[in-house]
C-alpha positions, 0 to 999 in steps of 0.5 A: 500499500501506498503512503497517502493510503496509510495516512488516510487510514491513520486520520480514519482510525483517529477520528473513529477513537476520538467519536468513540471516546467522545461518545462514551462522554457526557458532552453535555458536561463539555457544553458552558453557559455564560451566565450573567452576573446579576444571575450568579449573585442572585443565586449565590454562584460562585463566579469561578464555577463554570456552569455546563449543559448538565447543570442549566435546568437546575439554574434555570429553575432556581432563577424563576424560583428567585424571580417569582418569589420577589416578583410576589414580594414587589407585588405585595408592597406595591399593593400597601403603597396603593392601599396607603396611597388611597387612604392618604388622597381619601383623607387629604380630599375630605379634608379639603373639601371642608377647608374650601367650605369653611374657608369661603364663607369667611371674607377673603377665604377665596384668597386663602384657598387660592393661596393654599393651592399654589403653595401645594404646587412646590410639592411637585417635583423638581426636575432631576428628582426622577434621576435621584430616585432611580439611583435610590432604587438601583442601591436599594435592588444592589442592597436587597440582592445582598440581604437575600443572598445573605438569607440564603445562605442561613438557610 
């Protein structure tokens, strides 16, 4: 046989051996999955740990549980905030209605109502307040992630 035939036979044997070895391995352990740093932080996965396709279902399930738990807590907080707002709005509306009725009975009462309305306009948020609130929200979220991580370690 020629030298070229031996080379092709060698390549074929090597390829067959490689495929046989690869077939015997769990190939899902070979495939790495890049996981976002926020997900790693939330699930307390070490940044140096390698996440493989074998582990992907468990990580995904943990992430869904985390998001659902955080969503339920956020919904509860929003509902409490809405209840507070409705109570305060009702209280203020009633108080303002009574005050307007009573102030209009006095001379110059309409002027007092107008002044009070103007002063209340000062309570409208200033430009840039939204950005400050957003920064505070991001900071609070990060602190919440730290607390969540610590609570998970205690369990």
